N, C-alpha and C positions, 0 to 999 in steps of 0.2 A: 377211251383210247388216248394215249399220250403221244406227244409230238416233240421233237427236238428242234434246235435251231437250224440244223441242216435240212430238216424236212419242210422248213417254211417256204412259202411261195416267194417268187422273185420280188414282187411289188412290196411285200411286207418288210423287206430289208431297207427300203428307201423311206419308210415312214419316220418323220422326226418325232422322237419321244419327248421333246421339251414341252413342258406344260405352258399354258398361256400366261400364268402368273410370272414365270421366270422370264418370259419374253418381255412383259411390261416392265419388269425391274431392269432388264438390260437396256431397254430403250430410254428409261428414265435416267439411268446412269450416264448414258452416252450424250443425250441431248439436254438433260437437265429439266427440272420442274420447279416452278416458283414456289410451290407449296413445300416440296421436299427440300429445296435449297434453304428455305426459311427454317425448317426443322433442324437441318444440319448446321445452321449458323453460318453458312457461306453465302457469298454474293452470287446472285443469279445473273448469268450471261446468256441471254437467249441466242440460239443458233438458228438462223433462218433455214428452213428446209427447201424453200424455193426462192428464186430471184424475184424482186419486186418489179412489177410490170406497170406500164402506164395504163390508166383507165381507158376503156374503149369509148370513143365518141359515138354515142348511140345513134344520133341522127345521121351521121355520115355512114355508119355501118348499114343502117336500114335502107338508106337511099342507094348505096352501091351494091347491096346484096338483095335485089328484088327476087321474089320467088320465080323460078324458071318454069315451073309447071303450073298450068292453068288449073285453079282449084274448083272452078265451076260454081255450083250453088253454095259450096262451103266457104267461098272467098270472104264473105262478110264476117265469118267467125274468126278469121285470121287477121284481117286488116282493120284499122280504125275507120269508123264511118267518116265520110268526107264532110258531112254537115254536123259533126258533133259539137264543134266550138261555135259560139255566137256571143257577140257583145250585147249586153243588156243594160239599158239606162234605168236605174232605180231612182224613183223620186226621193229627194231628200226631205225628211219630215221636218215640218216647221210647227213648233208648239204654240205659236202666237198667231192671232188673226192678221196682224200686219207683219210683213217680213222685216227682220231687223236690218235695215239698210240706212245709209246716211241720207240726209235731206238733199244734199247736193247730188245732182244727176249727171252733170256734164263736166268735162275737164277735171277728172279726178286725179289725185296724186298717184304716182305709180305704185307706191306701197299699198295704198287703199284699193286701187284697182286689182292688184294681185290678190290681196286678202279677200276681196269680195268674190273673185273668181273661184277661190278655194272653198269659200263658205256657201256659195249659192249654186255651184254646179252640181248636177245630179251625180249620184254614185255610178261609176262605170264598172260593171261586174262581168267577168268572163264566165259564162254558164256552159255546162255540158248537157246537151239534150238527153243523152242516154245514160247519165250517171245513176239514175234511179234503178237501172238494171244491174248494177254492180253489187258486189258482196260487201261493200263498205258498211261499217257500223257508224251510225250517227243517231242522235235523238229523233230525227225525223223518220229514219228508216225503221227504227224499233217501234215507234208509235204507229207507223203505217202498217207494219206487220200485225200489231195487235188489233188495229182497226179492221183489217181483212179477216182476222179470225172471229171477230164479233159477228160477222155476217154468215158464217158457216153453220150448217146444221150439225147438231150433236149426233154422233154415230152410236147406235145401240146394237150390240152384238149378243147372240143367244147365250154364249158361254158366260157373259158378264152379268146376266140377269138371274136372280134366284127365282125358282119356280114357286109361284104362289099357290097355296092350298086351294083346292076347288070345292071341298066340302066343309062348310062352316058348322054343320050340325054335329060332326064327329070330332071332338077336340083331341082325343087320343091319337087318332090316325093323322090328324094335321100335325101334331107335335112330332110324331114319329117320322113323317115325311120330311118336315123341315130339318130334323136332326140329321137324317141321312143325306139331305142335300148339303148341309153345312160341312159334313165330313168329307165330301168328295171335292176334288180340286176344281176351282172356278165354277162350282155350282152347276155342272152339266146336267141337263135333263135326262140324258141317257145313262147316267151313272148309278141310278137307283132302280131296283127291280119293282119297287112300289110305284114309282112314277110311270114305269112302262105299263104296268097293269091298269092303272087308273087314268092314264092320259088318253085324250081323244085322238083318233087316227088322223094322219095328215091327208091333205087333199091329194087325190090321185093326179098324176101327170099323164094326160092322155097321149101325148106325143112322144113319150119315151120309147115305146115299142114300135112306133111307126118308122118306116123306112124313108129317110130324107136324103136328098142329094147333098154332096159337099158344098156346092155353091150356095144352095139355099140355107144350109146350116151356117155358113160364114156370114151371110147377110143378116140372118136372124141374130147371131151373136153380136155383130156390130151394132145393130139397133138396140139390143139389150144393154150393151155397155154404155151407150149414150144416154140411157134413161137414168134420171136422178144423179147425173154426174156433177161433181163440184166444178164451179167455174174457175177456181184458183186452187189447184192441187198443191202448189208450193206453199200456200198459206197454211196448210196443215202442220207444217214444221213450226216448232216454237221459235220465238224471236231469239237471235243470237245473244249469248251472254257477253257483256262488255269485256270481261276478263279473258274470254276465249276467242274474241273476234280476231280474224286474220287481217282485216283491213279496217282502219279507222280513218274517219274524215271529220274534222272539226271545223266548222265555218266560223271565221273570226266575228267578233261582235261589231256591230255598226258603231262607228265613232260618234260620240255625243259628249256634250258638255258635262263636266264633273258635277255631281250633286251628292252631298253628304246626308246624314240623318237629319230629318226635318221636323221641327216642332212649330206649332201654331200658338201664338199668344194673342188673346183677345182682351182688349181693354174695355171693361164694362161700365164702370162709373168711378168718379173721383169726387169726394165730398169733404169739405172742411167744416169745422164748427161754425165758422162765419163765412158768408159769401158776399164779398165786396168787390171783387175784380176777377178778370179772366186769368186762368192759370193754364200753362201749356206744358206738355210732357214729351219725353223722348225715351226710347229704349235702345239698348245696345248690349252685345255680349262681350265679356272680357275673360281672358284666361290669365289667372293670377300666376300660375307656374311659369308660363311662357312670357308673362308681362307684355301681353299684346292684346290689342282690341281686335276681335275676330269677326266683327260684323260692322256694317255701316249703321248709321242712326236711322231709327224709325220714329217719326213725329206723329203725335196724336193730339186731338183736341176734344175734351169731354165737357166743355163748358155748356151752360144752358143758353138758350136763345137770347135771354136778357143780357147775359154777360157778353155774348158775341156781338150784340148790337152796339156795344160801346166802341168797337173797332171798325164800324162800317165805313167811316171816312177814309180809313187807310187800306181797306180791302174792298174795292168796288166790285171786283170779280173774284169769285171763289170757284176753283176747279173741283170737280167731283173726285179727282184723283187725290186731292189733299184732304179729303174727309175720311180717309181710311182709319179704322180703329182696330184692325187686326192685321197681324204680320206673320209671315212664315220665315223662320230662321233656319239656316243650314249649318250643320256641325259635322265637319269631316273627321276631326280627331276628338271624340268624346273624352272628357276628362272630369275628374272629381274637383277640379279647380275652376270651373266655369261659373260665372255669375251673370245674372241678368240685372243690369244697372239701369235704374229709373231716375231720370233727372227732371226737375220741375223748374220752370222759369215764369216770371211775371213781367208785366209792363214796367219800364223804367220809371222810377219816381225819386223824389229827393230823399236822401238818407241812405245809410249803408244797409247791408243785408240784415244785420241784427235788428236794427230799428224797424225794417219792413216786416220781419218775421214775428216781432213781438206780439202784435194783436192775435196772430194765429196760435200762439203758445199760451196766452193767459185768458182769452175770451172763449166762452162756450155758448152753445146755442140756447142752453137753459137759462143763461143769464142775459138774454137779449133785452129784456125789459129794464134790467139794471144798468146796462151800458147802451141804452137806446141812443142817447145824444152822441156818444162817442162813435157808435157805429154809423150814424148818419154823417158825421164829419169824415169818417174814413171813406165812406162811399162817395162823398162829394169830391174828396181828394183823388180817389181812384178814377172817377169820371173825367176830371180835369187832366189827369196824367194820360189817360187813354186818348183824349182829344188832341193833346199837344205832342205826346211822346209815344204814340201808339205803334210806331214802326221800330221802336227800340226795346230791347229786353234786358233783364238783369237776372243773375242766378238767384235761385230761391231755396230749393231743398233737393235732397237725393236720398235714395235707399237702394238696396240690392237684394236679390233673391238667389240663394244658392241652389242651382238646378239639381244637384245631387239629392237634395232633400225631397224634391218632387219625384225623381226617378225611383228612389229607394223607399218611397212612401213613409219616410220618417223625416222630420225636419223641424225647424224652428218656427215655421209658419203653419198654423192649423188650417185644415180644410173647412169649408163652409158646411156646417152641420147644425141645424136649429136645435138639436137635442144635446149638443156637446157643451161641456162646462166652459170651455174656452170661448165659445161664442157668446155665452151669457155674461161672462166676466170680462169681456173686452180683450180676449186673447192673451192677457198677461203682459208683463213688461218684457222689454227686449232681452235683457240679461237672463231672466228666468227661462225664456224659450231657448236661448242658446245653451244654457246649462242642461236642459232636458235632452238635447240631441248632440251634445259635444262629444261624448264618448263614442258615438256611432258614425262620426264623420270621416274617420281614417279608413277609407275604402279605396281599393285599387281601381284603376281605370277600366278593368274588365267588367265591372258591375255597372258602368255608365252606358246604358243603352237608351238613347233618346228616341227610339223608334217604336217601342212596345210598352211604354209605361202607362199607368192608369191615369186618365185625365183628372185634373185637379182644378178647383176654383179657390183662389186665395183671396184673403182680405189683408192687405198690408195696412197696418194702423200707425206705424211709426216712421217718420221721415227725419233725416238729419239736416240741420241747417247748413247751408253752404258757407264755407270759410273763404273770405275774399282773398286770403294769401295762400290758400291750399287748394287750388283748382286744377293743378297739373295732373297728368296721368300717373306720375310717380307717387303723388300723395294718395290718389285713388287706390293704387295697388296696395299701399300700406293699410288703408282702411279696410279693404276687402280681406286682406290677410288677417287683420284683427277681428273681423266678423266671425271667423271660424273658431275663435277661442275667446274666453272671457278676458277682457282687456280694459285697462284704465282709460285708454284713449277714447273708446266709444262711450264710456260712462261720463266723460266730461262733455260730450256733445249733447246739447239740449234738444230733445225731440220736438218735432212739429206734428201735432196731432192731425191725422187725416184718415180717410178710408178710401183706399184704392182697391177695387175689385177687378181681378184679372183671371182669365181662364187659360190654362196651359195644357196642351194635349198634343199627341202625335199628329202631324199634318196628314191629311188625306192624300192619296196618290194623285187625284185629279180634282183639285178644289175648284169650285165655281167662283166667278167674278174675281179673278186674280190678275194683278198687274205685275209685270216683270220689273227688274231694277231700272230698265229704260222706260218704264211706264207704257209698255206695250200690253195689249190684252191677251192673256194666256187662255188657250182653249181648255175647256168650254167657257164661253162668256155669253150666256143667253140674252142678257139685257144690259145695255150700256148705261142705263140710268140708275143701276143699283150701286149702293155703297161698296167700294171694292176692298179686297184684301191685297196687301203688298208683299211681294217677295223681296226679302232683304238680302242684299249681296253679301256673301261671306268673304272674309279675309282669312284664309286658312292659317292656323298656327304654325304649320310646317309645310314643306314642299308638297305639291300635288303634281304627279306626273301624268297629265292628261292633255292631249293636244286640243287647241281651240277649234271649234267647229261652227261658231256663229260670230257675227260681227258685234263687237262691243268696244266702245271708245269713251270711257268715263275718266274723269279727273277729280281727285279729292285734295282739298287744300285745308291744312290744319295750322292756323295761327297759334303759336305757342306762348310767346312772351314778348313784351315791349319794355324798353328802359328809356323813359323820358325824364329821368331824374335831373339831368343836366340841361334839359330844354327850358329856356326862359319863357316867362309869360304864364297866363292862366291856362294850364294844360292839366286837367285832373280827371274829368269824366270822359275817358277816351274810348272812342268807337273806331273800329277798323272796317272800312268799306272795301269790298272786293268787286272788281269788274274784269270781265274778259273782253279785251280790246282787240279789234282787228287792225287798228291804226291809231295814230296819236290823237286824232280829232275826238272830242267828247261824244259826238254822235255815233262813233263807231263801236260803242259798247254793244255786245251781242247778248240776246236773251237766251242764254244757255245755262243759267244757274237754276237748279231744281228748287222749287218752293218747298216749304216745310208743311205746315198744317193750316187749313182754312185760309188759303191765299191762292194766288195764281199758280199755274203749273210751272211756268218758267219766268224768271225775272232777269233784269239786267244788272242788279246789284244786290249784295248781301252784307249785313252788318254782324259784327260779333257782339255778344252780351257785354254790358258796361259795368265796371266796378266803380262804385261811387267814390270820388275823391282819391283816386289811386293813379299815381304817375308811372308806376311800373307794374301794370296788370299782367296776370296770366290768363290764358284762354284755354277753353276746351272745345271750341266750336269746330264742327265739321261742315265744310262747304262742298257740295257736290255739283259738278259741271259735266256737260257733254262736250266732247272735243269735236270741233268741226273736221270734216273729212280732209279739206285742203288747208293745211297749215303752212304759213309763210313765215319769213323772218320778222314780219311786222306784228304777228300775233303775240300778245304778252298779257300777263296778269298785272293789273294796276291796283296798288294798295294806297288808299287815301285815309289819312288819320284825322279824325275830327274831335274837337272838344264840344261836348253836348252841354248846353245850358239847361239845367233842370228847372230853374226858376225863371219865369217870364220877366224880362227886364226891357226897359226902353232902350232902343238903339243897340240891342244885343241880339244877334241872330241865333237861331236854334242850333245851327251847325257852323262851326268855325274850323276850316281846314288848318292843320298844324304840321303836316308832313306828307311826303310822297315817297314811294319806292315801287319797284316793279321787277318782274322776272320775265325775260324773253323766253318763250316756250320752245322755239325751234332754233337750234344752233348747230351748224355743220351737219344738217340733215338728221339731227337727233332731237327727240323730245326730252326736255330738261326736267328731271324729277330728282327728288332727294331732299335733304335738309339744307336750308339756306340761312345764313346770318347776314342780313342785308343792312347796309347803311340807309339812313332816311334823310331825304332832302327837305329843307325848310321851305324852299320855293318850288314852284311848278317846274317839271322837267322841260328842257328846251325841245325844239323841233328835232325830229329824227332820233329821239332818245331810245326808241323801242329796239333798235338793232344792237344797242350796247347794253352792257350790264351796269347796275348801279355801282359796282366796284370801280369803274373807270372814273377817275377824277376829272369831271367836266369843268371847263373854265367858267368862272363867274357864278358858280352855284355854292350855296351855303348848306352845310350838312350838320346834322345833330351830332354832338360829341366828337367833333373833328373827324368826320367820315368813318367812324367805327361802326361795326355791326351791332345795331341796337334792336333789331326786329328779327326774331327767330320764327321761321315758318317751315313747314314740311309739306311737300307736294308729292303725291303718289298717283299712279295711274293704274286702272284696271282695263287694259286695252288688249284686244286681239289684233291690233295693227302695229303698234309701236312696241318693240321688244324690250326697250330699256336696258339692254345689255350692250356695252361698247363694241364687243367683237362681232356680235350679230348685226348691230346697226351699221358698222363699217362695211361688212360683206354685202348686205342688202343695198346700201347706198351706192357702192361701186357697181353692183350689177345693174341698178336702175340708171346710173349715169351711162353705162355701156349700152343699155337698151335704148335709152333716149338719145344717145350720142351727144350729150350736153358737155362738150369740152370747150374751154377748160373749166374745172370745178374745184373750188377750194374746200379741202377737207382738213380742218384744223390748220396746221402750219404747212401743209403740203398742197401744192397746186397739181391737180390730176390732169394730165395731158395724154395725148396718144402715145407719147414716147414712154412714159412710166406706168401706163395703165396695166399692162400685163404683169409687171413685177408687183404692183400694189395689190392687184386682185389675187395673185398667187399667195402673197404674204397674208392677206386677209383670210384666205381659206386655211392656211396653215395655223393661223391664230385662233381658229374656231375651237381648238382644244382648250383654250382658256375660258370659254363661255360656260356659264352655269348650266348644269344638266337639265334642271327643271325648266329653264327658259328655252333651251333647245327642244325639249319635248313639247312645250306649249306651242312652239312654232315649227313643229316637226314637218308638217305637210308642206309649208312654204319652203322650208330649208331644203328638203329632199327634192322638191320640184325644181328649184334653181340649180342644184348640183347636177341633177340628171339632165337638165337642159344644157348646161355647159359641157356635159359628156357627149350628148347626142348632136348638138349643134355648136360647132366652134364659132366663136365670135369673129367678126371682121374688124380689124383695127388698122387704120392707115393703109388700106388696100391689101393687107396681109391676113390670111386666115391663121388665127392663133389657136393652137390645140391646147386647151386647158383641161383635157380629159383626165390626165394623170393626177394633177393636183386636186381636181374635184373628186376623183375616185378615192384618193387617200383621205380627204376630208370626210367623205361619206363612210369610209371604213372605220376611221377613228370614232365617228359619231355612233355607228352601229355597235362597235366594240364597247363603248362606254355604256350604252343602253343595256347590253347583255350582261355586263359585269355588275352594274349597280342596280339593276331591276330584275334580279334573279327570281323574285316571287311572282313575276308577271309573265311566266312561260306556260305554254300549253303542254299537252301530253307528248308532243313531238319535239319539245325543246325550242319552239319558236316563240319569240317575243310577241305578245298580243298587239302591242302598239304598231310594230312593223308589219305584222301579218295583216292587220286591218287596213293599214295604208295601202299595201299591195292589192288587197282584195277589193277595196272600195274606191280609193282616192287616186291611185296611179293611173296616168294616161300618158300616151306618147306625146312629147312636145311637138306641136305642129307649126309653131311660129318660126318663120325663117329668120336668119340673122339680119339685123337692121343694116341696110346699106345707107351710109350717110349721103345726104344730097350734095350736089356740086358746090353749094355755097357754104358748106360746113367747114371750110378751111383747108380742104384737101381736094385734089382733082378727082373727077368721077371715074369710076371703073366698073367693070363687070367681072365677077368672079363666079366660077361654078360652085354651086352649093354642094356640100358633102356632109355626111355624118362622120363625127369624130370616132376614131377607134383607138385601141390601145396597142402599143408595140410591146413585143415580148421583152420583159426586163431581164437584164443579165444578172442582176442580184436584187436583193431585198432593199427597198428604199430606206434610208436611215431615219427618215421622218415618220415612218410607220411603226410606232412603238407599240407593238401588239404582244400578246402573251406567248405566242408560239413562233418558232423560227422556221417558217416555210416561205418559199418564194411565191409571188403572186402568179396564179395560173391563168391561162387564156384558153378560150374555146378552140382556137386554131393555132397550133404551134408553128405553122409555116407562114404566119402573117408577117408581112414586110415590116422592117423596123421603123422606117419613116416614109409612109406612103405620100407620093406626090399627087397622083390622080385619085379620084374617088375610089374607095376601097371596093374590090370586086365582091368580097363576101357580103358586105352590107348592101351592095347594089342588088345582089341576088335576093337578099332578105326583103328589101323594100319593094321588090316586085309584087309581093302580096302584102298589103298593109296589115291585114289581120294576122298573117303568119309572123310578120315582124313584131307586131304588138305582143303576140303570145310568146314568141321566143325571148324578147327582151323582158317580158314579165316573169318568165321562168328564171332567167338569169338573176333578176333582181330579187325574186323570192328566195333563191338559194343564197345570194350574197347578203341580203338584209336579214333574213330569218335564221340562216345558219352561218355564223361567222367562219366556221371551219372550211366553208367553200372557198374563201379567198385567203385564209390564213396560211 
């Protein structure tokens, strides 16, 4: 039957015949598409389909739109539980038996007190009691789901089981039955006529045909359903896949001190062809590419008891911590250019280094009968030198091990193997061993894995004699670079024959009997009488962006060179003595210098090795000190220069002082570190010299070389208290001055008073942008705590509440922005920086200290001011000092907030009505602002 257009029904005429593809094309042409515009070569101008609206304040909306209908028993499914949030104190783990705390217990310096508060307080974590009922995906939830499934019984269904043949005597029938079963879907027992004929009848159900009431039947069914029921039905579901998870929750890592790849070096034995005197050794790691020493020195003593007895008059007490023969080194940036440098020293005696090394080069143990008289003479001279000069050392020999050879299992030093040819032939010459591995040394840093290499026991047979005029680190780097290739420089160095056996292996995760760099006992430490292993402090080759979490306050002094060429008199065998002085009196020397090997744990003085008959010596010595907690302007490093008389003469003292100089450690509230070129005074410094620098021309004093800098020394600190950054130091100093209300205070050329305190503090916060990022990260927790305190609690200066919240927030915004931009590789799956997320999760706590009210005798009249929390006023425009990547104005949680509140803010007063709610609200704001910069951009 045909139909025309006139015969169509009325609704059919209104149907739009335009197909969907044409509609999409029309919309694309009208509104534009980025993809289609790119294909057409035109510029894309997006046209908003809706007006941009302000985001809804969720908390305000929920509080103002309470449900009008009583939900009854389902109310708990709609509202959040009232007891969901709780504050939990998590114990901070301490990996040493003794807590790392300063010895001083009372009247601590403010910077030390704040640092200890950060490093010793427990973690404060906001926990949600019912979070485990959520659908979030986390490693804990996935593991919990698998654990629940392990306890479930396996379900066996009839259709999933293949019917086993019942008759074993008839093989043909069994095969036919199994074939029919396999051809049917899911192996059903009822799918084969053969199984029906041969199967046993089921047990009769006697109650099927009986008449039962509905109530009885329901009760019976309920009881039947409860039998054999799984305790966790939801556990039957497989754990959610990470890629398909709807909700993810990653808990930040607990902050802890940085630790790189660790290797353990054990010094087993040191033998020479002749044994006439004690020899002392040290180990350290050097990076040739970076030209930097990347570890502190580790000192060891492998002498026999007979040799140690020669020094008993000079070492009445030997601490067990100085008897260590194994060390653990940490390497943050593994490289193919890292060397383990071994240096040997001997007791000072008359003669230069070449003369003292000559017997070790020409004499052998096999020729002991031939050189018997000469050996006895050498032993007698050594015994006399030990009795008279036992506290002085002189350079002897050195060698180095290329760690890449150990890691890659190829190298110039052979492993100990009794069956190897190299062991029987004495390991070959130095150049022969270099040539065997030279072509295989050009390896990228990716192959340098110091955590999983095979342990190796090495025998180092060749040492190089120390050159008296080539002891600096620059000369050492040249030698190390030459060790990687055949060089005429090394061939000219005459070797000293010796056998040093050391073992190099990856360090265990929890080694026993280990001491920290501060000589604290690291857990586990079962017996305090056992010879310890020392953890060697690392000096990373490059920046490490990890906040400090433990107290550390160490100082390292490196004398480099001395020029006494213009000094008149008998000044040739020069020793430099270092003392840490608390005041000018000689009795004020503090026992804070770490001992080396086979000596006391701490001493009051330390000497550099002596170069015989050299008026302009170079030094390689490292002196390690612990910094007292309370440093004053009187604390200083005192250097005394001595001429040592090697030959006993009448009326000639052993030590003759020939010069003095010093370094004041604290100046304008800062710890003084860096490189110094100091003038040396011929006479003893006058009274009250410690508060001045030796650069000041003091009247009546004689100086070497007309007051020129003749002594070069470098001072570095590994401290979690002193930042060593001028911008951070100035900010913290001003904050401490404000907290202690110690006006007036001299800061360099500026006198800080109540009048200019606000401007100086704001300028210091603005200047934080010039601080090094790695320093800001290392002191991130203290820095954020102080900025947040200035935001929450405005300080009181001269009776006026000063609102520094805006300047503090801008400084915090700049800091967070720098961390996000420069540490992009440290983000989690939500785009949050792990350093900031861990601070919020574990370290942040609401400041509770009220602003310090100055006493009446503080120079101003007493007053009483109402305490208030500082708040932000809505900014009319973007502050020019906030140089961020995006151009958006700073947002506020409340757009109706008054611009300049005079009374305590009503919004904050409502929040602090419940301290827990205020804590959670402020934590939420800081989480958004710190972890997501776009929150305030």
